[in-house]
C-alpha positions in Angstrom: 12.8 -12.8 10.0 12.6 -10.8 6.8 15.4 -8.6 5.4 14.5 -5.3 6.9 13.0 -3.9 3.8 11.2 -0.6 4.3 7.5 -0.5 3.7 5.5 2.7 3.3 2.0 2.4 4.8 -0.4 5.0 3.6 -3.4 4.9 5.9 -5.2 7.6 7.9 -6.7 5.3 10.6 -4.4 5.2 13.6 -5.6 1.9 14.9 -5.0 0.2 11.5 -1.6 1.9 11.3 -0.6 0.5 14.7 -1.7 -3.1 13.9 -0.1 -3.2 10.5 3.1 -1.5 11.7 3.5 -3.9 14.7 2.8 -7.0 12.6 5.2 -6.1 9.9 8.0 -4.9 12.3 7.6 -8.2 14.3 8.3 -10.0 11.0 11.5 -8.0 10.4 10.3 -5.2 8.1 10.8 -1.5 8.7 7.6 0.5 8.4 7.1 4.2 7.8 3.6 5.6 7.9 2.0 8.4 5.9 -1.4 9.6 7.1 -1.9 12.1 4.3 -0.8 12.3 0.6 1.6 15.1 1.4 3.3 13.0 4.1 3.4 9.9 1.9 5.0 11.7 -1.0 7.6 13.2 1.4 8.4 9.7 2.8 8.9 8.3 -0.8 11.9 10.7 -1.2 13.3 10.3 2.4 14.5 6.7 2.2 14.5 3.7 -0.2 11.0 2.1 -0.1 10.7 -1.6 -1.2 6.8 -1.8 -1.1 3.9 0.5 -0.6 0.6 -0.5 1.1 -1.7 2.3 0.1 -5.2 3.0 1.3 -7.2 5.2 -1.1 -7.2 8.4 0.9 -9.9 10.8 -0.1 -11.2 14.2 0.9 -14.1 14.1 3.4 -17.5 13.9 1.8 -16.3 12.2 -1.4 -16.7 8.5 -2.1 -16.7 8.2 -5.8 -14.5 5.5 -7.4 -12.6 8.1 -9.5 -11.7 10.1 -6.3 -10.4 6.9 -4.7 -8.2 6.3 -7.6 -6.8 9.8 -7.8 -4.5 9.6 -4.8 -3.4 6.1 -5.6 -2.4 7.1 -9.1 -0.5 10.1 -7.7 1.6 7.7 -5.6 2.1 5.3 -8.6 3.3 8.2 -10.7 5.9 9.2 -8.1 7.0 5.5 -7.5 6.5 3.7 -10.8 9.1 0.9 -10.0 7.9 0.2 -6.4 5.2 -2.5 -6.0 2.0 -0.9 -4.7 -0.6 -3.0 -2.9 -4.0 -1.3 -2.6 -5.1 -1.6 1.0 -8.8 -0.9 1.3 -12.2 -1.6 2.9 -14.0 -0.4 -0.2 -15.9 -2.7 -2.5 -13.5 -4.9 -4.4 -15.4 -4.1 -7.6 -14.2 -0.5 -7.3 -10.7 -1.7 -7.7 -11.2 -4.5 -10.3 -8.9 -3.0 -12.8 -6.0 -2.4 -10.4 -3.4 -4.5 -12.3 -4.3 -2.8 -15.6 -3.7 0.5 -13.9 -0.2 -0.5 -12.7 -0.8 -1.7 -9.1 0.6 -5.0 -8.0 -2.0 -6.4 -5.6 -5.2 -5.8 -3.6 -5.6 -6.4 0.2 -9.2 -6.0 1.4 -10.0 -5.0 4.9 -10.8 -6.8 7.1 -7.7 -9.0 6.8 -5.8 -11.4 8.9 -2.2 -10.8 9.9 -1.3 -14.0 7.9 -2.9 -12.4 4.8 -1.0 -9.2 5.3 2.3 -10.9 5.8 1.7 -13.2 2.8 0.8 -10.4 0.4 3.9 -8.4 1.5 6.2 -11.4 1.0 4.7 -12.2 -2.4 5.1 -8.7 -3.6 8.6 -8.2 -2.3 9.9 -11.5 -3.8 8.7 -10.9 -7.3 10.1 -8.3 -9.7 7.4 -5.8 -10.8 7.2 -7.1 -14.3 6.3 -10.6 -13.0 3.6 -9.2 -10.6 2.0 -7.2 -13.4 2.6 -9.9 -16.0 
C-alpha cells in the first residue's frame, strides 16, 4: 500500500474518473477529481496535492494543439512544484515538448492499470528537479 498521498485527477469523462480513482484508491492513494478547470483549481487550494493527472480539457468544438496546452499550462502555473502527468488520448506528437514546458510525464490512453500505477509511483518518488532533469 502507498502512503495515502493525494492525487488530483483532472478529467471530464466519468467512466475514466471511476476507473482511475478506484485503481489508485485500491493502491492506497487518496484521489480528488476535477471535471472542469474551475473545479480543478479550487481543489488545488483545498488540500495538499502530491501529484496531478491532468487531461487537456478543452472547450467543445476546439481541438487545436494550442488549445489543449492552455488549460494544462494554467494548472502548471497554479501548481509549479507539483509533478503533473499529462493524461490524454490525443496524439503523442501533440505533447512531444511536455518536459520542456514543465510537465513531468505523459500517460497515453488507452493505458493499463499497471502503467497508471507505475507512472504515479515514479513521479511521486522523484523530486521535481530529477523528473525534469
